[in-house]
C-alpha positions as CSV (number, residue, x, y, z in Angstrom):
1,M,128.7,51.2,52.9
2,T,129.2,54.8,54.0
3,L,129.4,55.6,57.7
4,G,128.7,58.9,59.5
5,L,128.5,60.2,63.1
6,R,125.3,59.9,65.1
7,E,124.2,62.1,67.9
8,F,126.5,62.3,71.0
9,H,128.0,64.7,73.4
10,P,131.8,64.4,74.1
11,F,133.4,65.1,77.5
12,E,136.6,64.4,79.3
13,A,137.2,63.0,82.7
14,A,140.2,61.4,84.5
15,G,142.4,62.0,81.5
16,R,140.1,60.1,79.2
17,R,137.5,61.0,76.5
18,Y,133.9,59.8,76.8
19,L,130.8,60.0,74.7
20,Y,127.3,60.6,76.1
21,L,125.3,58.8,73.5
22,V,122.0,60.4,72.5
23,P,119.2,59.2,72.5
24,S,120.3,55.9,74.2
25,A,121.7,57.9,77.2
26,A,124.7,55.5,77.5
27,V,128.2,56.6,78.5
28,F,130.9,55.2,76.3
29,A,134.7,55.4,77.1
30,L,136.9,56.0,74.0
31,D,140.2,54.3,73.4
32,D,142.8,55.5,70.9
33,C,141.3,53.6,68.0
34,S,137.7,54.7,68.6
35,E,138.8,58.3,69.1
36,A,140.7,58.1,65.8
37,I,137.7,56.8,64.0
38,L,135.5,59.6,65.3
39,H,138.1,62.1,64.4
40,E,138.3,60.9,60.8
41,L,134.5,61.2,60.5
42,R,134.2,64.7,61.9
43,G,134.7,66.1,58.4
44,G,131.8,64.2,57.1
45,P,130.7,60.6,56.2
46,Q,133.3,58.2,54.6
47,P,133.0,54.9,52.8
48,L,133.8,52.0,55.2
49,A,136.7,50.8,53.0
50,H,138.3,54.2,52.9
51,L,138.0,54.6,56.6
52,T,139.5,51.2,57.3
53,T,142.4,51.8,54.9
54,T,143.2,55.2,56.4
55,L,143.4,53.8,60.0
56,T,145.1,50.5,59.3
57,G,148.5,52.1,59.1
58,R,148.1,53.2,62.7
59,F,146.1,50.3,64.2
60,D,145.7,46.6,63.6
61,A,143.2,46.0,60.8
62,L,141.1,43.6,63.1
63,E,141.1,46.2,65.8
64,V,139.8,48.9,63.4
65,T,137.1,46.5,62.1
66,D,136.0,45.5,65.6
67,T,136.0,49.0,66.9
68,I,133.8,50.3,64.0
69,A,131.4,47.5,64.7
70,E,131.2,48.4,68.3
71,L,130.7,52.1,67.6
72,Q,127.8,51.0,65.3
73,R,126.4,48.8,68.0
74,V,126.3,51.6,70.6
75,R,124.9,53.9,67.9
76,A,127.8,56.3,67.8
77,L,128.1,55.6,64.1
78,A,125.4,54.9,61.5
79,E,125.2,53.9,57.9
80,V,124.6,56.9,55.6
81,T,122.0,56.0,53.0
82,G,121.1,59.5,51.6
83,R,117.6,59.1,53.0
84,P,116.4,61.1,56.0
85,P,116.9,59.2,59.2
86,A,113.9,57.5,60.6
87,P,112.4,59.3,63.6
88,M,112.7,57.7,66.9
89,P,109.6,55.7,67.8
90,K,107.1,57.5,70.0
91,I,106.8,54.9,72.8
92,V,103.9,55.5,75.2
93,P,102.4,53.1,77.8
94,L,99.7,50.9,76.4
95,R,98.0,50.4,79.7
96,P,97.9,52.1,83.1
97,V,101.3,52.4,84.8
98,P,101.4,51.3,88.5
99,L,101.3,54.2,90.8
100,Q,104.5,54.6,92.7
101,T,103.9,57.8,94.7
102,L,100.7,59.5,95.7
103,V,101.1,63.0,97.0
104,V,98.2,63.8,99.3
105,N,97.6,67.5,100.0
106,V,96.0,67.2,103.4
107,T,95.5,71.0,103.6
108,N,95.7,74.0,101.3
109,Q,96.3,76.3,104.3
110,C,99.7,77.6,105.5
111,N,100.9,79.5,108.5
112,L,103.5,81.2,106.4
113,A,103.1,83.7,103.6
114,C,106.1,83.1,101.4
115,T,106.4,85.7,98.7
116,Y,107.3,83.4,95.9
117,C,104.9,80.6,96.8
118,Y,103.5,78.8,93.7
119,E,100.4,77.9,95.6
120,Y,99.4,81.2,97.1
121,G,101.6,83.8,95.4
122,E,101.2,85.8,92.2
123,D,101.6,82.7,90.0
124,K,99.1,80.4,91.6
125,I,97.2,78.0,89.3
126,V,94.5,77.0,91.8
127,D,92.5,79.6,93.7
128,T,92.1,78.0,97.2
129,T,90.5,81.1,98.7
130,N,87.2,80.9,96.9
131,G,85.7,78.4,99.3
132,L,85.1,75.8,96.6
133,Q,87.7,73.4,98.2
134,P,87.8,72.4,101.8
135,K,90.7,74.0,103.7
136,F,91.5,70.6,105.3
137,M,91.2,67.1,103.9
138,S,88.7,65.0,105.9
139,E,89.6,61.7,107.4
140,E,87.2,60.0,104.9
141,T,88.9,61.5,101.9
142,A,92.3,60.7,103.3
143,R,91.2,57.0,103.7
144,D,89.9,57.1,100.1
145,S,93.3,58.3,99.1
146,V,94.9,55.3,100.8
147,E,92.6,52.9,99.1
148,F,93.4,54.7,95.8
149,A,97.1,54.4,96.4
150,L,96.9,50.7,97.2
151,R,94.6,49.9,94.3
152,E,96.5,52.0,91.7
153,S,99.9,50.5,92.7
154,R,98.5,47.4,90.9
155,E,101.1,44.6,90.8
156,N,103.7,46.6,92.8
157,T,104.2,45.2,96.3
158,H,105.1,48.6,97.6
159,A,103.2,51.9,97.8
160,H,104.3,55.3,98.9
161,I,102.3,58.2,100.2
162,T,103.8,61.7,100.6
163,F,101.8,64.2,102.7
164,F,101.8,67.7,101.4
165,G,100.2,71.1,101.8
166,G,99.9,74.1,102.4
167,E,101.7,73.4,105.6
168,T,101.3,69.7,106.0
169,L,101.3,69.7,109.8
170,M,98.3,72.0,110.1
171,N,96.3,68.8,109.6
172,F,98.4,66.6,111.8
173,P,95.4,64.7,113.4
174,V,94.3,63.4,109.9
175,L,97.9,62.6,109.0
176,K,98.2,60.5,112.1
177,S,95.0,58.6,111.7
178,T,95.7,58.1,108.0
179,I,99.1,56.5,108.6
180,A,97.5,54.0,111.1
181,Y,94.8,53.2,108.6
182,A,97.2,52.8,105.7
183,R,99.4,50.4,107.6
184,R,96.5,48.2,108.5
185,R,95.0,48.2,105.0
186,A,98.4,47.5,103.4
187,A,98.9,44.5,105.6
188,E,95.5,43.2,104.8
189,V,96.2,43.4,101.0
190,G,99.7,42.0,101.4
191,K,101.6,45.2,100.5
192,E,104.3,47.3,102.1
193,I,103.7,51.1,102.5
194,D,105.8,53.9,103.6
195,F,105.3,57.6,104.1
196,S,107.1,61.0,103.8
197,L,106.1,64.6,104.2
198,T,107.2,68.1,103.5
199,T,107.0,70.8,106.2
200,N,108.3,74.3,106.9
201,A,109.2,73.0,110.4
202,T,107.5,75.8,112.4
203,L,104.9,73.3,113.8
204,L,107.3,70.6,114.8
205,Q,106.2,70.2,118.4
206,P,107.7,67.4,120.6
207,D,104.7,65.1,120.1
208,V,104.9,65.6,116.4
209,I,108.6,64.8,116.3
210,E,108.1,61.7,118.4
211,F,105.4,60.5,116.1
212,L,107.5,61.1,112.9
213,A,110.5,59.3,114.4
214,T,108.5,56.3,115.8
215,E,106.6,55.9,112.5
216,R,109.7,56.2,110.4
217,V,108.2,59.0,108.3
218,G,110.6,60.5,105.8
219,V,110.8,64.3,106.3
220,T,111.9,67.1,104.0
221,I,112.2,70.6,105.4
222,S,111.5,73.6,103.2
223,I,114.2,76.1,104.3
224,D,116.2,78.6,102.3
225,G,119.4,78.9,104.3
226,P,120.8,81.1,107.0
227,E,118.5,83.5,108.9
228,E,118.8,86.5,106.6
229,M,118.2,84.4,103.5
230,Q,115.3,82.4,105.0
231,D,113.6,85.6,106.3
232,K,113.8,87.4,103.0
233,F,110.8,85.5,101.5
234,R,109.8,82.8,104.0
235,V,107.8,84.9,106.4
236,F,104.6,84.9,108.5
237,N,101.6,87.0,107.5
238,N,102.8,89.9,109.6
239,G,106.1,89.9,107.7
240,Q,108.1,88.4,110.5
241,G,110.8,85.9,109.4
242,S,110.4,82.2,110.2
243,Y,114.0,81.2,110.8
244,A,114.0,81.9,114.6
245,M,111.0,79.6,115.1
246,A,112.0,76.9,112.7
247,A,115.7,76.4,113.5
248,P,115.5,75.1,117.1
249,K,112.7,72.8,116.0
250,I,114.7,71.5,113.1
251,K,117.6,70.7,115.5
252,A,115.2,68.9,117.8
253,L,113.9,66.8,114.9
254,L,117.4,65.9,113.7
255,Q,118.4,64.9,117.2
256,R,115.4,62.5,117.7
257,H,114.6,61.3,114.1
258,R,117.4,59.0,113.2
259,T,115.5,56.2,111.5
260,R,115.6,58.0,108.1
261,P,117.8,60.8,106.7
262,V,116.1,64.2,106.9
263,G,116.7,66.5,103.9
264,A,116.4,70.2,103.2
265,R,114.8,71.6,100.1
266,V,115.9,75.1,99.2
267,T,114.2,77.5,96.8
268,L,116.7,79.7,95.1
269,T,115.8,83.3,94.0
270,R,117.6,86.2,92.4
271,Q,118.5,87.5,95.9
272,T,119.6,84.1,97.4
273,L,122.1,82.4,95.1
274,D,125.0,81.7,97.5
275,V,124.7,78.0,97.1
276,K,127.9,77.1,99.0
277,R,127.0,79.2,102.0
278,I,123.5,77.9,102.1
279,Y,124.7,74.3,101.9
280,D,127.4,74.8,104.6
281,H,124.9,76.3,107.0
282,L,122.2,73.7,106.5
283,T,124.6,70.7,106.8
284,H,127.4,71.9,109.1
285,E,125.4,74.2,111.4
286,L,121.9,72.7,111.4
287,G,122.9,69.1,110.6
288,F,120.8,68.1,107.6
289,W,121.9,64.9,105.9
290,E,121.1,66.1,102.4
291,V,120.3,69.4,100.7
292,G,118.5,69.9,97.4
293,F,118.2,73.2,95.5
294,A,115.5,74.3,93.0
295,P,115.3,77.7,91.2
296,V,112.1,79.5,92.1
297,T,109.1,78.7,89.8
298,T,107.8,82.0,88.6
299,A,106.7,84.0,85.7
300,P,109.5,86.2,84.2
301,G,109.6,89.8,85.5
302,R,109.0,89.0,89.2
303,D,111.4,90.7,91.6
304,Y,112.7,87.3,92.8
305,A,112.9,85.6,89.3
306,I,116.3,84.4,88.3
307,A,117.4,86.1,85.0
308,D,119.8,84.8,82.4
309,A,123.0,86.1,84.2
310,G,121.6,84.6,87.4
311,F,121.5,81.1,85.9
312,D,125.1,81.5,84.8
313,H,126.1,82.4,88.3
314,L,124.0,79.6,89.7
315,L,125.8,77.1,87.4
316,E,129.2,78.4,88.7
317,Q,127.9,77.9,92.3
318,F,126.6,74.4,91.5
319,R,129.9,73.4,89.9
320,A,131.9,74.5,92.9
321,L,129.7,72.5,95.3
322,A,129.8,69.5,92.9
323,A,133.6,69.6,93.0
324,D,133.3,69.1,96.8
325,Y,130.9,66.2,96.2
326,L,133.4,64.6,93.8
327,E,136.3,65.0,96.3
328,A,134.2,63.4,99.1
329,S,133.0,60.6,96.8
330,L,136.5,59.6,95.7
331,Q,137.3,59.1,99.4
332,N,133.9,57.3,100.0
333,R,132.8,60.1,102.3
334,H,129.2,61.2,102.4
335,H,128.3,64.5,100.8
336,G,124.7,65.8,100.9
337,F,124.4,67.7,97.6
338,S,121.4,65.9,96.3
339,N,121.2,67.6,92.9
340,V,124.4,66.0,91.8
341,R,123.6,62.7,93.4
342,E,120.2,62.5,91.5
343,T,121.7,63.4,88.2
344,L,124.5,60.8,88.6
345,Q,121.9,58.3,89.4
346,E,120.0,59.1,86.2
347,I,123.2,58.9,84.2
348,H,124.2,55.6,85.8
349,Q,120.8,54.0,85.2
350,G,120.8,55.2,81.6
351,H,117.6,57.2,81.8
352,A,116.4,58.3,78.3
353,K,113.3,60.1,79.3
354,A,110.2,60.5,77.2
355,Y,108.7,62.6,80.0
356,P,110.5,64.9,82.5
357,C,109.1,63.2,85.6
358,G,106.5,60.7,86.8
359,A,103.6,63.3,86.9
360,G,100.4,61.7,85.6
361,I,102.1,58.3,85.3
362,G,103.8,56.9,88.4
363,L,103.1,60.0,90.5
364,M,99.8,61.8,91.1
365,G,98.6,64.5,93.5
366,V,95.3,64.6,95.4
367,S,93.6,67.9,96.5
368,T,91.8,68.3,99.8
369,D,88.5,67.3,98.2
370,G,89.9,64.1,96.7
371,R,90.4,65.2,93.1
372,V,93.4,63.6,91.4
373,A,95.7,65.7,89.3
374,L,99.0,65.3,87.4
375,C,101.0,66.1,90.6
376,H,100.7,68.0,93.9
377,R,101.4,71.3,92.1
378,F,98.3,70.9,90.1
379,A,96.1,69.4,92.8
380,G,92.6,71.0,92.6
381,S,93.1,72.3,89.0
382,D,90.2,71.4,86.8
383,D,92.4,71.8,83.7
384,H,94.9,69.2,84.9
385,G,92.6,66.7,86.6
386,L,92.6,63.0,85.9
387,G,89.7,61.8,88.2
388,T,89.0,61.3,91.9
389,V,90.3,58.9,94.6
390,K,86.8,57.7,95.0
391,D,86.0,56.9,91.4
392,G,89.4,56.4,90.0
393,V,91.3,58.1,87.2
394,S,90.5,58.1,83.5
395,W,92.9,56.1,81.5
396,E,91.7,58.0,78.4
397,K,92.8,61.3,80.0
398,Q,96.1,59.8,81.0
399,Q,96.7,58.5,77.4
400,A,95.8,61.9,76.0
401,F,98.2,63.6,78.4
402,L,101.0,61.1,77.6
403,D,100.5,61.5,73.8
404,T,100.6,65.3,73.8
405,H,103.4,65.7,76.3
406,H,105.8,63.1,74.8
407,I,109.3,64.5,74.1
408,A,108.8,63.7,70.4
409,N,106.2,66.6,70.4
410,K,108.7,69.1,71.8
411,T,110.4,70.1,68.6
412,D,112.7,72.6,70.4
413,C,114.2,69.6,72.2
414,A,114.9,67.5,69.1
415,T,118.5,68.7,68.6
416,C,119.4,69.1,72.3
417,W,121.9,66.5,73.5
418,A,120.7,66.8,77.1
419,R,117.1,65.8,76.3
420,P,117.4,62.2,77.8
421,I,117.9,63.8,81.2
422,C,115.7,66.9,80.9
423,A,112.9,65.9,78.5
424,G,111.7,69.6,78.4
425,G,111.6,70.2,82.2
426,C,108.9,70.6,84.8
427,Y,105.2,70.9,83.6
428,H,104.4,73.3,86.3
429,E,107.3,75.5,85.5
430,A,106.3,75.5,81.8
431,N,102.7,76.3,82.7
432,T,103.8,79.2,84.8
433,R,106.3,80.6,82.3
434,Y,104.5,79.8,79.0
435,G,100.9,79.2,79.9
436,T,100.9,75.5,78.9
437,T,102.3,72.3,80.3
438,Q,103.3,71.2,76.8
439,S,106.0,73.7,76.3
440,P,109.7,73.0,77.0
441,N,111.3,75.3,79.6
442,L,113.5,77.1,77.1
443,H,114.6,79.7,79.6
444,Y,117.0,77.3,81.3
445,C,118.2,75.2,78.5
446,D,121.8,76.4,78.7
447,W,121.8,75.9,82.4
448,I,120.6,72.3,82.1
449,R,123.2,71.5,79.4
450,G,125.9,73.0,81.5
451,W,124.9,71.2,84.6
452,T,124.5,67.8,82.8
453,H,127.9,68.2,81.3
454,T,129.4,68.8,84.8
455,C,127.7,65.7,86.2
456,L,128.9,63.7,83.2
457,E,132.5,64.8,84.0
458,I,132.0,63.7,87.7
459,Y,130.5,60.4,86.6
460,G,133.5,59.8,84.4
461,E,135.9,60.6,87.2
462,L,134.1,58.2,89.5
463,A,133.9,55.5,86.9
464,A,137.7,55.7,86.4
465,R,138.9,56.4,89.9
466,N,136.3,54.9,92.3
467,P,133.8,52.7,90.3
468,G,132.6,51.0,93.5
469,F,130.9,54.3,94.5
470,L,128.5,54.1,91.6
471,A,127.1,50.7,92.7
472,Q,124.8,52.5,95.1
473,F,122.8,53.7,92.1
474,D,122.1,50.3,90.6
475,D,118.6,49.8,91.8
476,E,117.8,53.0,93.8
477,P,114.5,54.7,92.8
478,T,114.8,58.3,91.6
479,E,111.4,59.9,92.1
480,K,111.5,63.1,94.2
481,I,108.9,65.6,95.4
482,S,109.6,69.3,95.3
């Protein structure tokens, strides 16, 4: 038998060498013997007998044999037969997947006019100004959305609804009545249900804050940092910045709403890439528990688009903040950099994604008229629709989507070691950049690989120096809305 190396990505942490095994997405710590075996095979495949003989002088023969067997078991090594390796099986769901999160767009209106907005800006997919969609979701459609969420959660005992917009709180009356209705209906069918929403914070009046706190609604605030950064793009229709109005209301919310952590969601642009400063302001000065960052979704060439050099700078910024996260985690102190936490969680849970997110599977979005789409970013798009909350979704459409968007169809991803984490990236980003949801997001491949490598190093440090910290990721769900 002749053995050769399989696909993996090496990294070092805490003075040890590790492998990130592709495509199983497992992390494997190397000892001296396993490292020696891999070193011998870096020059090419070798017969098993020759490999064993070469190493027996340095290690016990039984140790070499056992280590080779273990490396084969974890798929770091494989038998070389001279035939092309069999492709990985294309595994797709054979029946509808229980819905985990329904994102309900209760309005397509907004009181801000953010320059880079994917919903109203230059790169919008759905035209919400043509009068074909209602500006606000009706109470009837909202209740149909609740019934859809409960029904499509299937055997799951828990359902989750996220309210979205536009600016979600512009339809606060329907939001309130829908939560009351959903709690009653969930109890009647023997399920638990919880809620979250995203808001720009400008409409957080005292009664709204009280309701969100009392009802334990999870809240994410869209905010881009200190005043000069926030007001660069997140402005009202008259061009006035929104920070002065939002900041005191955010502080009031954080003071009252203690039942669930409140997070901030930051859109990064070419002009606003000072990640550390943004993070420090949002956590230390405003008081957010957690902050997540996302590069702006935009076609190339826009004034605010992040260019190649910008992604390199962004990676440096992320790495610096991730080092702070590691230091805090080694001391069991909270650090609110959610991007590193989410990636650590995926590494810990061994995610080997066939799809980049739950869109069209465990997550769907609903437009104001009740049409169901892949996710909230496609809500109202005829080209990305799956059905309606009233009539249900088409499993045939879901199957067609899952078949065409499987990672196996993204040939550019086939040789990328980071594909178990990325799986090609956001569908909406791909649609905006390349005109199709089926394309991988090639413009940030180097960024994703660099960031994943950094998170692997942090994971290895924690595994060696504070393994108890990683226990928090054992069963925690990973779905997020942005």
